[in-house]
matplotlib code that plots the C-alpha trace (Angstrom):
import matplotlib.pyplot as plt

x = [23.5, 25.8, 28.7, 30.6, 34.2, 35.5, 39.1, 39.6, 43.0, 42.8, 43.4, 40.3, 41.2, 39.6, 41.2, 43.0, 40.1, 37.6, 39.6, 39.8, 36.0, 35.3, 37.6, 35.9, 32.5, 33.5, 34.6, 31.3, 29.4, 31.4, 34.0, 37.6, 39.9, 42.8, 44.6, 44.4, 45.5, 47.0, 47.0, 50.5, 49.8, 46.6, 44.6, 41.9, 41.2, 43.3, 41.3, 42.5, 40.7, 40.0, 39.8, 37.7, 38.5, 35.9, 34.6, 32.2, 29.4, 30.4, 31.8, 33.1, 35.7, 34.5, 36.3, 35.4, 36.8, 38.2, 38.6, 35.9, 33.7, 36.2, 34.9, 31.4, 29.5, 27.5, 24.0, 20.9, 19.2, 16.1, 18.2, 20.3, 18.0, 18.9, 22.6, 23.9, 27.0, 29.5, 29.9, 32.2, 31.8, 31.5, 31.9, 31.7, 34.1, 34.3, 36.5, 39.1, 39.5, 43.1, 43.1, 46.9, 47.1, 47.7, 46.3, 43.2, 41.2, 41.7, 42.2, 39.0, 36.8, 39.4, 39.7, 35.9, 35.8, 38.5, 36.8, 33.5, 35.2, 36.5, 33.6, 31.7, 34.8, 35.6, 32.0, 31.0, 28.0, 26.9, 26.3, 23.5, 21.5, 19.6, 22.5, 24.2, 27.6, 29.3, 32.9, 34.6, 33.8, 33.4, 31.1, 33.5, 33.8, 35.9, 38.2, 38.7, 37.3, 33.9, 31.3, 30.4, 30.7, 28.9, 27.5, 24.5, 24.6, 22.5, 22.2, 24.9, 24.2, 26.3, 27.5, 24.1, 22.2, 21.0, 21.1, 24.1, 23.1, 25.2, 27.9, 27.8, 31.3, 30.5, 27.6, 26.7, 28.8, 28.2, 27.1, 29.1, 27.0, 28.0, 26.8, 26.9, 28.4, 26.7, 28.4, 26.0, 26.0, 25.3, 21.8, 21.1, 22.2, 19.9, 17.0, 17.7, 17.7, 14.4, 12.6, 14.4, 16.7, 13.7, 12.7, 16.1, 16.2, 12.9, 14.6, 17.7, 15.9, 17.6, 21.0, 23.6, 25.5, 28.8, 30.5, 30.2, 31.9, 30.1, 26.6, 23.8, 22.4, 18.9, 17.9, 18.5]
y = [101.1, 103.1, 105.0, 105.4, 104.5, 101.9, 102.6, 99.3, 97.7, 94.4, 91.5, 89.2, 85.6, 82.2, 79.6, 76.7, 74.4, 76.9, 77.4, 73.6, 73.3, 76.0, 74.5, 71.1, 72.7, 74.6, 71.3, 69.6, 72.5, 73.5, 70.8, 70.0, 73.0, 72.9, 76.0, 78.8, 82.3, 83.4, 87.0, 88.3, 91.5, 91.1, 94.1, 93.8, 90.2, 87.6, 87.1, 84.1, 82.9, 79.2, 78.1, 75.1, 74.3, 73.5, 70.0, 67.9, 68.6, 72.3, 73.7, 76.9, 78.0, 78.8, 81.3, 81.5, 83.8, 82.3, 84.8, 87.5, 85.8, 86.1, 89.6, 90.0, 92.6, 95.3, 93.8, 95.9, 94.5, 93.5, 91.2, 89.5, 86.6, 85.6, 85.2, 87.3, 88.6, 86.4, 85.8, 84.6, 85.5, 83.4, 84.1, 81.8, 82.4, 80.8, 77.7, 79.4, 82.5, 83.3, 83.5, 83.5, 86.8, 90.1, 92.1, 94.0, 92.6, 89.1, 90.1, 92.2, 89.3, 88.6, 92.3, 92.4, 89.6, 91.2, 94.6, 93.1, 91.2, 94.4, 96.8, 96.0, 96.7, 100.0, 101.2, 99.6, 98.1, 94.7, 92.9, 90.4, 89.1, 92.0, 94.5, 96.1, 97.6, 100.1, 99.0, 102.4, 105.8, 107.3, 104.4, 103.6, 100.0, 97.5, 96.9, 97.9, 94.7, 95.0, 97.6, 96.0, 98.6, 97.1, 93.8, 92.3, 89.7, 86.6, 83.4, 81.2, 78.0, 74.9, 72.2, 70.6, 73.8, 74.0, 77.0, 76.9, 76.9, 78.7, 76.7, 76.6, 77.0, 75.2, 73.7, 77.0, 79.2, 81.7, 80.8, 81.6, 82.4, 82.2, 85.0, 84.8, 87.8, 88.8, 91.6, 94.3, 97.0, 100.6, 100.5, 97.2, 98.8, 101.7, 99.4, 97.4, 100.6, 101.7, 98.4, 96.1, 93.2, 90.9, 92.8, 92.4, 88.7, 88.2, 89.5, 87.3, 84.0, 82.7, 84.3, 82.0, 83.0, 82.5, 85.8, 86.8, 90.1, 90.4, 89.5, 91.9, 94.3, 93.4, 97.0, 98.6]
z = [6.2, 8.6, 7.3, 10.5, 10.2, 12.5, 13.5, 15.3, 14.4, 16.4, 14.1, 14.1, 13.4, 13.4, 15.6, 13.9, 14.7, 13.3, 10.1, 9.6, 10.2, 7.7, 5.0, 5.4, 5.1, 2.0, 0.4, 1.3, -0.2, -3.3, -4.0, -3.1, -2.5, -4.9, -3.8, -1.1, -2.0, 1.3, 2.3, 2.8, 4.7, 6.8, 8.0, 10.6, 9.4, 7.6, 4.4, 2.3, -0.8, -1.4, -5.0, -6.1, -9.8, -12.4, -12.6, -14.7, -12.2, -11.7, -14.9, -13.2, -10.7, -7.2, -5.0, -1.3, 1.3, 4.5, 7.3, 6.7, 9.3, 12.0, 12.4, 14.0, 12.0, 13.7, 13.1, 14.1, 17.2, 15.3, 13.1, 15.7, 16.1, 12.5, 13.4, 10.5, 12.3, 10.5, 6.7, 4.0, 0.4, -2.8, -6.5, -9.5, -12.4, -15.9, -16.0, -18.2, -15.9, -15.2, -11.4, -11.2, -13.1, -11.2, -14.1, -12.9, -15.8, -14.1, -10.5, -9.9, -8.6, -5.9, -5.1, -4.9, -2.4, -0.3, -0.3, 0.7, 3.5, 5.0, 4.2, 7.4, 9.4, 7.8, 8.0, 11.3, 9.5, 8.1, 4.8, 4.0, 1.0, -0.6, 0.0, -3.0, -3.0, -5.4, -5.7, -6.4, -5.0, -8.5, -9.6, -12.4, -13.8, -11.8, -14.7, -18.3, -19.7, -18.2, -17.3, -13.9, -11.2, -8.3, -6.9, -5.1, -2.3, -2.4, -0.5, -1.9, -4.0, -3.6, -6.1, -5.9, -6.7, -3.1, -0.8, 1.5, 5.1, 7.7, 9.6, 13.4, 14.7, 17.9, 19.9, 21.3, 19.0, 16.3, 12.7, 9.6, 6.6, 2.9, 0.7, -3.1, -5.0, -8.2, -10.2, -11.5, -14.1, -13.1, -14.5, -12.7, -9.5, -10.0, -10.8, -7.6, -5.5, -7.0, -7.2, -4.7, -5.4, -5.8, -8.8, -10.4, -9.6, -11.4, -14.5, -13.9, -13.6, -16.8, -16.0, -14.4, -11.3, -13.2, -14.0, -17.6, -18.3, -21.7, -20.6, -21.7, -19.1, -18.0, -17.6, -21.0]

ax = plt.figure().add_subplot(projection="3d")
ax.plot(x, y, z, "-o")
ax.set_aspect("equal")
plt.show()
């Protein structure tokens, strides 16, 4: 991926109609939105976080960004036919996760989503399934209560365990994709770089997509 820094400062926003369409689509795919964590000081994009609470069918909290896809990522020419320019990001948390807390031990999944949302802007690049991202420059863990230090992106799964298809914003408009965020340990990140994400996913077939800060590493 490119590392060129994009210095653009124009605020990229969805229209009101586009936002409403995306929110409705999120509810069809993941469940009813109970709360939206609004960004108070937007930069480049206005990245809110929709929260879908745990339910009997989905015993986990779902967080989905709303606003990341307002920015069109710099996709290489040979990938443009796949309409990957726009994306929102999804993460599943345990049903007892304290999403109201501002302690880093609780807040890091939200920070991870927001950082991913802006990474393509800051680096003038793109994100898609198969990409991995180290969350801190020194590769240290994201918080003191876990050793996760990175993440991988996958096609997102909805409440029916089906792959979420991209949403067309208009009859001839762009498509907004939904990428699942899977936190990784450092050794899992190294394994992915050396053997591809597919190799890691083969090891993770029995591992749920719900964040577990204490799960065993698959590469030790």
